[in-house]
SERO-4910 file (N, C-alpha, C, O; in steps of 0.05 Angstrom, whole numbers):
BEGIN
 pado doro    nc1    nc2    nc3   cac1   cac2   cac3    cc1    cc2    cc3    oc1    oc2    oc3
  Unk    A    324    936    421    314    946    451    287    962    449    268    961    465
  Unk    A    290    976    427    261    991    421    241    983    414    219    993    419
  Unk    A    244    957    397    222    945    390    205    930    407    180    927    407
  Unk    A    230    917    426    221    901    452    201    918    469    182    906    478
  Unk    A    204    942    474    192    959    486    167    971    479    157    990    492
  Unk    A    155    955    452    131    971    440    107    960    456    105    936    461
  Unk    A     91    975    461     68    969    481     64    977    507     43    980    520
  Unk    A     94    983    515     96    994    541     93   1021    547    107   1035    532
  Unk    A     81   1033    563     83   1065    569    108   1073    579    124   1059    592
  Unk    A    111   1101    572    137   1116    574    152   1106    605    176   1100    607
  Unk    A    133   1107    628    137   1101    650    157   1077    654    180   1075    661
  Unk    A    133   1052    642    143   1026    644    170   1017    628    185   1000    636
  Unk    A    174   1034    601    197   1027    587    219   1042    603    241   1030    602
  Unk    A    219   1064    615    241   1074    632    246   1056    654    269   1050    661
  Unk    A    225   1047    664    236   1026    689    247   1002    679    268    994    690
  Unk    A    237    988    659    253    961    654    279    968    640    298    953    642
  Unk    A    282    995    622    309   1005    618    332   1003    638    355    994    635
  Unk    A    319   1012    662    337   1021    687    344    989    695    368    983    698
  Unk    A    325    972    697    330    946    709    350    930    694    365    916    706
  Unk    A    350    933    662    366    917    649    397    932    649    417    918    649
  Unk    A    399    966    650    422    972    655    436    969    683    461    971    685
  Unk    A    418    962    704    428    957    729    438    923    725    462    919    730
  Unk    A    423    904    718    425    880    716    453    872    697    470    856    705
  Unk    A    455    884    674    480    879    663    500    896    655    521    890    644
  Unk    A    490    922    663    508    942    655    514    956    636    533    971    633
  Unk    A    489    948    616    490    957    586    466    952    573    451    934    582
  Unk    A    461    966    553    432    961    539    441    953    511    446    969    493
  Unk    A    442    925    507    443    916    487    424    897    477    405    891    492
  Unk    A    424    885    450    408    861    446    406    839    467    383    829    473
  Unk    A    427    831    478    428    809    504    409    811    523    400    792    535
  Unk    A    401    841    529    384    844    548    356    853    540    342    867    555
  Unk    A    349    843    518    321    842    503    299    826    520    276    834    523
  Unk    A    308    803    530    292    784    550    282    803    575    258    805    583
  Unk    A    303    814    585    288    829    609    271    852    601    258    862    619
  Unk    A    270    862    580    251    878    568    220    864    564    198    872    571
  Unk    A    227    842    551    201    828    546    191    816    568    167    810    566
  Unk    A    203    811    587    190    800    615    168    820    631    150    811    644
  Unk    A    174    849    627    157    869    633    129    866    618    108    873    628
  Unk    A    129    855    595    104    859    580     87    833    591     65    829    581
  Unk    A     94    819    607     76    794    621     55    815    636     32    808    631
  Unk    A     56    834    650     37    849    667     17    856    647     -7    859    653
  Unk    A     26    861    617      3    870    602    -13    850    597    -37    853    598
  Unk    A     -1    826    590    -16    801    581    -37    793    606    -60    785    602
  Unk    A    -26    798    633    -38    783    652    -59    801    652    -81    790    654
  Unk    A    -60    829    650    -86    839    654   -104    843    633   -124    857    637
  Unk    A    -97    829    607   -117    823    590   -138    802    596   -162    805    591
  Unk    A   -124    779    609   -139    756    617   -144    737    602   -151    715    612
  Unk    A   -143    741    573   -150    725    553   -125    709    544   -124    685    541
  Unk    A   -106    724    539    -80    714    528    -58    708    552    -56    719    574
  Unk    A    -42    686    541    -21    681    561      2    681    555      8    666    536
  Unk    A     18    693    566     52    695    561     65    673    566     69    667    590
  Unk    A     73    656    547     94    636    547    119    639    547    128    655    530
  Unk    A    136    625    567    160    625    566    168    597    561    153    578    566
  Unk    A    197    595    548    203    568    543    232    571    544    243    591    535
  Unk    A    246    551    557    274    550    566    290    535    540    313    542    534
  Unk    A    278    519    528    289    503    510    290    519    483    273    536    477
  Unk    A    313    510    468    322    521    446    310    504    419    299    482    422
  Unk    A    313    513    397    308    504    370    322    473    369    311    454    358
  Unk    A    349    472    381    361    445    380    349    427    398    356    404    397
  Unk    A    331    435    415    318    411    432    296    398    423    284    381    436
  Unk    A    290    408    396    273    394    380    285    371    358    300    379    340
  Unk    A    279    349    361    296    328    343    284    325    312    260    320    309
  Unk    A    300    328    291    291    326    269    280    351    259    288    372    268
  Unk    A    260    350    237    243    375    225    265    393    213    264    416    219
  Unk    A    282    385    199    305    402    191    297    419    170    311    440    167
  Unk    A    275    413    154    264    430    138    252    453    147    256    475    137
  Unk    A    234    448    170    220    472    182    239    488    195    239    513    194
  Unk    A    260    470    209    279    490    224    296    507    204    300    529    213
  Unk    A    304    502    182    311    519    162    295    543    155    303    567    155
  Unk    A    273    536    151    252    560    144    252    578    162    257    601    155
  Unk    A    244    570    192    243    586    212    272    603    216    271    627    224
  Unk    A    295    592    211    317    602    216    324    631    194    337    651    199
  Unk    A    309    624    169    317    640    147    298    666    157    304    689    148
  Unk    A    281    663    172    261    687    178    266    702    202    251    720    209
  Unk    A    294    692    219    294    701    246    298    731    246    296    742    268
  Unk    A    305    747    225    309    773    225    291    787    205    298    808    194
  Unk    A    264    773    201    241    776    185    228    807    194    214    820    178
  Unk    A    232    814    216    216    837    233    235    864    237    232    881    255
  Unk    A    255    862    218    279    884    226    270    907    207    251    905    191
  Unk    A    284    927    210    280    948    189    298    940    166    288    945    144
  Unk    A    322    930    164    339    919    141    317    902    127    318    908    103
  Unk    A    299    884    133    282    867    119    264    884    106    259    878     83
  Unk    A    253    908    118    234    926    102    250    941     81    241    946     59
  Unk    A    271    949     88    291    964     69    293    950     43    291    961     21
  Unk    A    298    918     49    304    899     25    277    897      7    279    889    -16
  Unk    A    254    904     18    233    900      4    215    877     12    196    870     -2
  Unk    A    221    863     37    208    836     41    181    844     57    181    861     75
  Unk    A    162    831     50    140    838     70    142    821     96    155    800     99
  Unk    A    124    835    116    130    819    145    109    792    140     87    791    129
  Unk    A    125    768    153    113    741    155     86    744    167     82    760    185
  Unk    A     68    730    155     40    729    166     36    707    190     25    712    211
  Unk    A     47    680    180     44    659    198     48    632    188     56    630    164
  Unk    A     43    613    201     48    584    190     27    565    207     21    571    230
  Unk    A     18    546    195      4    525    199     20    501    202     33    491    183
  Unk    A     19    490    227     34    462    229     16    441    234      3    440    254
  Unk    A     13    425    216     -7    397    217     12    375    224     36    377    220
  Unk    A     -1    353    235     16    330    242      2    309    262    -19    312    275
  Unk    A     18    290    261     10    270    281     13    278    308     36    285    313
  Unk    A     -5    278    331      0    286    355     28    278    368     38    256    362
  Unk    A     39    293    384     65    280    399     89    280    383    107    265    388
  Unk    A     90    296    362    112    302    343    124    326    344    139    332    325
  Unk    A    120    344    365    137    365    368    129    389    354    145    405    345
  Unk    A    102    391    351     90    419    338     88    444    360     96    467    355
  Unk    A     77    437    380     76    454    402    103    467    407    107    491    404
  Unk    A    122    446    414    148    456    423    166    474    399    183    491    402
  Unk    A    157    465    377    167    483    353    161    513    361    177    532    365
  Unk    A    136    512    361    123    542    366    139    557    390    146    581    388
  Unk    A    145    543    410    151    557    435    180    564    432    190    584    443
  Unk    A    195    548    414    225    550    410    227    573    391    248    586    390
  Unk    A    209    577    377    216    596    350    213    621    366    227    639    358
  Unk    A    200    627    385    196    655    398    223    657    413    234    679    415
  Unk    A    233    638    424    264    646    430    286    651    411    305    666    414
  Unk    A    280    635    389    299    640    366    299    662    354    321    668    344
  Unk    A    277    680    352    269    706    338    276    725    363    290    745    359
  Unk    A    267    721    386    271    736    407    247    756    409    250    780    413
  Unk    A    220    742    404    195    753    407    179    744    427    179    720    431
  Unk    A    164    759    441    146    747    459    126    729    446    118    732    423
  Unk    A    118    708    467    104    686    450     75    689    469     75    685    494
  Unk    A     54    694    455     24    698    472      6    671    458      2    664    435
  Unk    A     -2    660    481    -22    633    469    -48    650    476    -54    664    495
  Unk    A    -65    643    449    -94    652    454   -111    628    456   -112    611    438
  Unk    A   -124    626    478   -138    606    486   -169    615    480   -181    632    493
  Unk    A   -178    603    459   -203    606    449   -229    603    470   -250    616    471
  Unk    A   -220    579    487   -240    578    504   -246    600    529   -266    601    544
  Unk    A   -223    614    529   -230    642    549   -248    660    534   -264    675    544
  Unk    A   -244    657    508   -257    682    489   -288    680    493   -302    700    498
  Unk    A   -298    655    492   -328    648    496   -338    661    517   -326    656    539
  Unk    A   -357    675    518   -374    684    544   -395    693    536   -398    713    521
  Unk    A   -419    672    549   -443    671    544   -463    695    559   -487    698    554
  Unk    A   -451    709    575   -470    722    598   -479    746    581   -497    759    591
  Unk    A   -473    752    563   -486    774    543   -481    775    512   -459    767    506
  Unk    A   -498    783    492   -499    784    468   -472    798    460   -470    821    469
  Unk    A   -450    789    444   -432    806    435   -408    807    447   -389    820    437
  Unk    A   -406    795    472   -385    794    497   -363    775    481   -342    787    479
  Unk    A   -363    757    474   -344    738    462   -329    752    438   -305    756    439
  Unk    A   -344    759    416   -331    782    405   -315    803    411   -295    808    398
  Unk    A   -324    815    430   -309    837    442   -282    824    457   -260    835    453
  Unk    A   -284    804    471   -264    789    485   -240    786    464   -217    794    468
  Unk    A   -249    772    441   -230    769    418   -219    794    407   -195    794    402
  Unk    A   -236    818    403   -222    844    391   -202    852    414   -182    865    408
  Unk    A   -208    845    443   -189    855    457   -162    844    458   -141    857    459
  Unk    A   -166    815    457   -144    804    460   -124    805    433    -99    803    435
  Unk    A   -138    809    406   -123    818    385   -109    844    387    -87    847    378
  Unk    A   -125    865    402   -113    893    402    -90    889    419    -70    902    412
  Unk    A    -88    874    440    -66    871    458    -42    856    447    -18    859    454
  Unk    A    -50    839    429    -26    824    411    -11    848    394     13    851    398
  Unk    A    -25    862    378    -17    886    364     -5    903    380     18    909    373
  Unk    A    -14    912    398      1    931    419     29    926    423     46    943    416
  Unk    A     37    900    436     56    896    441     76    879    418     96    866    424
  Unk    A     67    883    394     82    869    369    107    888    368    108    911    376
  Unk    A    128    870    356    122    843    343    127    822    363    145    821    380
  Unk    A    107    806    356    101    782    368     93    762    356     88    764    332
  Unk    A     91    737    370     81    707    359     55    705    372     55    704    397
  Unk    A     30    704    359      3    690    371     -1    661    369    -11    652    348
  Unk    A      5    647    386      1    619    385    -24    609    394    -36    614    415
  Unk    A    -33    589    370    -64    582    373    -59    549    374    -56    539    351
  Unk    A    -57    537    390    -56    506    396    -76    496    388    -97    509    393
  Unk    A    -78    470    372   -100    456    364   -127    470    352   -150    469    360
  Unk    A   -117    483    334   -135    492    319   -162    486    309   -182    500    311
  Unk    A   -159    461    298   -178    443    293   -204    439    311   -227    433    305
  Unk    A   -191    443    339   -213    437    356   -227    468    365   -248    468    377
  Unk    A   -213    492    358   -222    514    368   -247    523    347   -269    531    355
  Unk    A   -241    520    321   -261    520    302   -276    504    286   -289    510    267
  Unk    A   -275    475    299   -285    456    290   -316    458    279   -325    451    257
  Unk    A   -332    469    302   -361    477    294   -371    504    283   -395    512    285
  Unk    A   -352    516    274   -361    542    267   -381    544    244   -397    562    243
  Unk    A   -378    524    227   -395    527    205   -426    522    211   -441    532    194
  Unk    A   -436    507    232   -456    498    240   -464    507    261   -484    495    271
  Unk    A   -453    531    276   -456    542    303   -483    561    306   -487    575    327
  Unk    A   -502    559    282   -526    574    288   -542    558    307   -552    568    327
  Unk    A   -545    532    298   -563    512    314   -554    511    347   -569    507    366
  Unk    A   -530    515    348   -518    503    379   -511    531    396   -518    531    420
  Unk    A   -500    554    386   -495    574    404   -508    602    394   -501    623    405
  Unk    A   -525    602    375   -536    628    366   -517    642    341   -524    664    333
  Unk    A   -497    630    331   -480    641    315   -453    654    326   -438    667    312
  Unk    A   -451    649    350   -425    662    361   -398    649    349   -377    663    346
  Unk    A   -399    625    345   -372    612    332   -369    621    309   -346    628    304
  Unk    A   -386    625    290   -388    634    261   -374    666    258   -359    675    240
  Unk    A   -385    680    283   -379    706    281   -351    711    296   -338    732    291
  Unk    A   -342    696    311   -316    692    324   -298    685    300   -279    700    293
  Unk    A   -303    662    288   -287    656    264   -283    673    240   -261    677    231
  Unk    A   -310    684    230   -306    711    211   -288    729    222   -268    735    208
  Unk    A   -291    740    246   -276    766    260   -244    756    257   -227    773    251
  Unk    A   -237    733    261   -209    723    267   -197    722    235   -175    731    228
  Unk    A   -213    710    219   -203    711    189   -197    738    180   -175    745    173
  Unk    A   -219    755    181   -211    777    175   -191    795    181   -179    811    166
  Unk    A   -188    790    211   -160    801    221   -137    790    205   -124    805    191
  Unk    A   -133    765    206   -111    755    195   -109    764    167    -85    764    160
  Unk    A   -126    772    149   -124    778    126   -114    806    120    -98    811    102
  Unk    A   -126    828    140   -124    852    141   -106    867    156   -102    891    155
  Unk    A    -91    844    175    -77    863    194    -49    873    184    -38    862    165
  Unk    A    -37    893    198    -14    906    183      9    905    210     32    914    206
  Unk    A      3    898    228     18    897    252     36    866    251     27    843    249
  Unk    A     64    875    255     72    851    258     68    829    277     85    824    295
  Unk    A     46    815    274     37    792    293     39    773    275     28    773    254
  Unk    A     57    752    285     58    727    267     45    704    283     50    695    305
  Unk    A     24    694    263      4    675    274     18    648    272     27    642    250
  Unk    A     21    630    293     30    603    294      8    584    303      0    583    326
  Unk    A     -1    566    282    -30    547    292    -18    520    292     -1    514    275
  Unk    A    -28    504    309    -21    475    306    -47    461    305    -67    469    317
  Unk    A    -48    437    288    -70    423    283    -63    392    281    -41    383    273
  Unk    A    -84    377    289    -83    345    286   -100    335    270    -92    316    255
  Unk    A   -124    344    268   -145    335    243   -156    353    228   -174    369    234
  Unk    A   -142    350    203   -141    367    183   -170    369    167   -175    387    151
  Unk    A   -188    348    172   -212    348    159   -233    366    178   -254    376    169
  Unk    A   -226    368    202   -242    391    220   -235    419    218   -247    437    231
  Unk    A   -213    425    198   -207    455    192   -228    463    168   -233    450    148
  Unk    A   -237    485    175   -251    501    152   -233    510    128   -210    521    130
  Unk    A   -246    505    105   -227    508     85   -214    538     81   -194    542     68
  Unk    A   -230    560     96   -218    583     91   -192    585    105   -179    605    100
  Unk    A   -183    567    123   -161    569    138   -132    564    118   -111    576    119
  Unk    A   -142    542    102   -125    529     82   -119    546     56    -97    543     44
  Unk    A   -135    560     48   -125    575     22    -94    593     26    -84    602     46
  Unk    A    -87    593      1    -62    612      2    -69    642     10    -90    652      4
  Unk    A    -50    653     23    -52    677     34    -61    677     66    -50    694     80
  Unk    A    -74    664     75    -77    664    107    -50    660    117    -38    678    128
  Unk    A    -38    635    111    -11    624    125     13    631    102      9    631     78
  Unk    A     36    636    112     60    636     95     67    609     85     78    608     63
  Unk    A     63    590     97     69    561     96     53    545    110     45    553    132
  Unk    A     46    519    101     30    494    118     51    478    114     61    473     92
  Unk    A     60    468    143     83    448    144     65    423    159     49    425    178
  Unk    A     74    398    144     62    375    157     89    356    174    108    348    162
  Unk    A     85    354    196     98    342    216     90    310    223     74    302    240
  Unk    A    105    294    203    102    261    204    113    252    229    126    266    244
  Unk    A    108    227    232    120    209    252    155    206    251    160    198    228
  Unk    A    172    209    262    200    212    257    212    190    248    204    167    255
  Unk    A    233    195    230    247    174    212    267    162    233    270    173    255
  Unk    A    283    135    226    303    127    246    323    141    252    334    136    274
  Unk    A    334    162    234    358    180    245    336    204    257    350    223    265
  Unk    A    316    207    260    303    230    272    297    216    302    300    228    323
  Unk    A    291    195    302    286    177    332    312    177    346    313    187    369
  Unk    A    336    167    333    358    167    342    370    195    357    383    195    378
  Unk    A    362    221    340    365    248    350    346    254    379    353    267    399
  Unk    A    328    243    374    304    243    396    314    233    425    312    244    447
  Unk    A    323    212    417    338    196    442    363    212    454    367    219    477
  Unk    A    378    217    435    400    231    441    394    255    457    409    259    477
  Unk    A    374    273    453    368    296    465    356    291    487    362    305    506
  Unk    A    336    269    492    331    263    524    343    253    539    339    257    563
  Unk    A    365    234    531    385    220    543    403    240    558    411    238    581
  Unk    A    408    260    539    434    278    549    417    299    570    428    309    590
  Unk    A    394    304    564    379    317    588    385    308    620    391    322    640
  Unk    A    381    278    617    381    269    641    407    251    652    409    241    674
  Unk    A    423    250    633    451    241    637    473    255    622    471    262    599
  Unk    A    500    258    640    515    273    629    534    252    601    542    261    580
  Unk    A    537    225    609    552    210    597    529    186    586    519    169    602
  Unk    A    522    187    557    506    171    546    518    150    526    504    137    511
  Unk    A    544    149    525    559    126    509    551    101    511    554     84    494
  Unk    A    540     97    534    536     61    543    508     57    529    496     36    530
  Unk    A    499     79    515    469     64    502    474     67    473    486     86    463
  Unk    A    463     46    461    463     42    429    438     53    424    416     43    429
  Unk    A    443     81    409    424     97    399    406     82    377    382     80    377
  Unk    A    426     71    356    416     61    334    394     41    340    372     42    329
  Unk    A    400     20    359    383     -6    368    361      7    381    340     -4    375
  Unk    A    358     29    399    335     42    408    315     55    385    291     52    385
  Unk    A    331     70    365    312     80    346    299     58    325    279     63    314
  Unk    A    309     38    322    300     15    309    278      1    322    258     -5    310
  Unk    A    280     -4    351    263    -17    371    234      0    368    213    -12    369
  Unk    A    236     26    366    212     39    369    199     57    345    191     80    343
  Unk    A    201     35    328    192     43    298    162     54    300    147     41    315
  Unk    A    151     75    288    122     81    294    119     99    318     96    108    321
  Unk    A    138    106    335    135    120    357    135    150    352    147    157    332
  Unk    A    121    172    368    125    193    365    142    206    380    151    191    397
  Unk    A    153    231    381    174    238    399    164    241    432    180    238    451
  Unk    A    135    247    434    127    246    461    124    219    469    123    218    494
  Unk    A    122    197    458    120    171    460    146    156    467    148    136    482
  Unk    A    168    170    453    195    159    461    201    171    488    208    156    507
  Unk    A    197    202    493    204    213    518    189    195    540    203    187    558
  Unk    A    161    189    539    151    174    562    160    142    565    155    128    584
  Unk    A    173    135    542    180    107    547    208    109    559    216     91    574
  Unk    A    224    129    554    245    138    572    240    139    605    252    127    623
  Unk    A    223    153    606    214    160    631    200    136    650    202    135    674
  Unk    A    186    119    635    177     95    647    203     75    654    204     60    674
  Unk    A    221     77    635    243     57    639    260     71    668    270     56    685
  Unk    A    262     94    668    273    106    696    264    106    717    277    110    738
  Unk    A    235    102    717    221     93    744    224     67    747    230     61    770
  Unk    A    221     45    730    229     21    734    254     18    753    255      5    774
  Unk    A    276     33    739    303     28    751    304     38    782    315     26    801
  Unk    A    290     65    782    293     79    809    281     64    831    290     64    854
  Unk    A    255     51    821    239     33    840    262      8    854    263      1    877
  Unk    A    275      1    836    293    -18    845    326     -7    858    345    -20    865
  Unk    A    323     25    857    345     33    868    368     23    850    386     10    861
  Unk    A    371     27    831    396     21    807    392     40    783    371     52    778
  Unk    A    417     42    768    415     64    744    399     45    721    403     20    719
  Unk    A    384     59    705    372     49    686    391     37    662    414     45    660
  Unk    A    381     20    648    398      6    627    385     10    596    363     21    592
  Unk    A    400      2    579    386     -1    548    367    -24    553    346    -21    540
  Unk    A    368    -44    566    344    -64    566    322    -48    579    300    -51    567
  Unk    A    320    -32    598    304    -26    617    286     -5    591    262     -6    591
  Unk    A    297      9    573    288     26    557    273     10    536    251     17    528
  Unk    A    287    -11    527    275    -27    506    247    -41    520    228    -48    506
  Unk    A    247    -45    548    223    -64    551    204    -46    558    182    -55    564
  Unk    A    207    -16    559    189      2    565    176      5    537    152      6    534
  Unk    A    193      6    516    182     11    491    166    -13    476    151     -9    458
  Unk    A    173    -38    487    155    -62    479    130    -63    495    110    -72    484
  Unk    A    131    -54    519    102    -51    528     85    -31    526     64    -30    538
  Unk    A     93    -14    508     73      8    499     65      5    473     80     -7    458
  Unk    A     39     15    463     21      8    437     22     39    430     12     55    446
  Unk    A     33     48    408     36     76    397      9     81    387     -9     65    384
  Unk    A     10    110    381    -16    122    371    -18    110    342    -40    102    335
  Unk    A      2    109    327      6    100    297     -9     73    295    -22     67    275
  Unk    A     -7     55    318    -24     32    310    -52     33    326    -70     17    321
  Unk    A    -54     46    340    -80     49    352   -106     68    336   -130     68    338
  Unk    A    -89     83    320   -110    102    300    -93    106    273    -86    127    262
  Unk    A    -89     77    264    -78     78    237    -93     87    216    -81     95    196
  Unk    A   -113     88    216   -134    100    191   -133    127    194   -132    139    172
  Unk    A   -132    143    218   -130    173    222   -105    184    210   -104    203    195
  Unk    A    -80    166    222    -57    179    214    -50    171    180    -34    186    168
  Unk    A    -61    150    167    -63    150    141    -72    171    131    -55    188    123
  Unk    A   -100    176    128   -109    196    124   -100    219    116   -101    229     94
  Unk    A    -88    230    143    -73    259    146    -47    253    128    -38    272    116
  Unk    A    -35    233    126    -12    229    111    -20    233     79     -6    244     63
  Unk    A    -46    222     74    -51    224     44    -61    249     36    -59    254     12
  Unk    A    -71    266     53    -82    293     52    -55    315     46    -54    333     30
  Unk    A    -34    306     64    -11    324     66      2    323     48     11    345     41
  Unk    A     10    296     31     27    290      9     25    309    -11     47    317    -19
  Unk    A     -1    323    -24     -2    340    -40     -7    369    -32     -3    388    -47
  Unk    A    -14    370     -9    -17    396     -1     -5    415     22    -11    437     30
  Unk    A     14    397     28     32    411     55     55    405     48     60    386     33
  Unk    A     77    425     63    105    420     58    118    406     79    117    415    102
  Unk    A    132    383     73    143    365     93    159    379    118    177    394    110
  Unk    A    156    378    138    176    382    159    206    375    161    224    389    169
  Unk    A    207    347    151    230    339    152    246    339    127    233    335    106
  Unk    A    272    342    124    290    348     99    290    320     85    286    323     61
  Unk    A    292    293     91    293    274     75    269    272     54    273    272     29
  Unk    A    242    271     66    221    275     52    216    295     35    205    291     14
  Unk    A    224    324     44    226    347     24    242    343      1    235    353    -20
  Unk    A    264    328      5    288    322    -20    274    306    -36    270    312    -60
  Unk    A    265    288    -25    252    265    -44    227    273    -58    222    261    -78
  Unk    A    210    292    -49    190    305    -63    199    325    -85    185    329   -104
  Unk    A    224    338    -80    232    352   -100    243    340   -121    237    348   -144
  Unk    A    260    319   -116    270    297   -137    245    286   -152    249    281   -176
  Unk    A    224    281   -143    202    270   -148    190    287   -173    185    279   -196
  Unk    A    188    311   -162    176    332   -180    191    339   -206    181    355   -221
***
C-alpha cells in the first residue's frame, strides 16, 4: 500500500486511503488497485504519458509459457525482500515478434500480475516543433513523472517505428530524433528508480543496435506464430469469452485448419463467423469458423520474406517465448 502511494502528495494519499477503507473496510494488498487509480490524475496532468488499465489476466494470453514463467518469477522483484536477498531491480524487456501474436497484451497483463501501474509512452506526443528543445523537455517531464510514481511499468509499443529514423535525423528534423534517442538511452542506462521498461517491436532491422546490446534490457524475447497446441489454446480462450459451453467445437480441427495464423487473425476469423451467423439469426457453428478461416489470407503468407528474416535473426539472438521452442534449443545446445 505504501509503495502504491509513491508519487502522491500527503493529502492525495490520505484521501485515497480513506476511500479504500470505506470501500473495503480494511487496508490490505487487495485494495492496492484503488490507490493506483488515484495516480491516473497525475498521468492526465502530464499529457504525454497514458495510464493503461487492463481487465484481462496473464491467463488470457494463449501459449508463450516460457515468457509467462519469466514474468511470474519476477512478480515480487520490486519488494524489500528481493533487495534484502541481494537481487537488483529488473530493468526491462524487449518483445520482438510477428504482428498480432500478443506482444502488447503481454505488456498490459503483466502490470496486473505485478500489481503496478502501466504507463504508455507515446513518442508521437513527445515531439514538439514549436521551439528548440521542447521535445527533449517533454521526454524529461514524462520520464520524471514515471519515476515519481514508481514502481511502475513504462510501456513503449512499436519501438521500431518510434526510433527508426534516429540515426539520420540531422537532415530531416535538425537532429531532434537523435537527441531524444540519446536522452532515452542514457536514462535507461543510469536510472535507479524502479521503472520497468517494456517495449515491443515488429521490425528488428529498423531498431538501432544500441537498443539490442546486453544491459539495456534484462531479456529479449521472440514471439513467433503460435504452434498447433497454442492455436488450440487461443481458440479455447476466445470461445470461452463468448460462450459458456464450448464442448460442441472441435478445437484440434480448428487449430489444424488455421496453420500460419496469428492470435489476432484467429480472433478476427471467429468474429467474422459470428457476424455471418448473426446476420442469418442463428447460432454460429464449427463450419462457420472454418469458412471464415478459409477466406482469410494470413500475414505469414502475404509477408513471408519479412517473417522468415525475423525468425532467422531471432534464432541466435533472442529467447523464444514458447516453451516447446525454448526446450528444443536447450537440448540442441
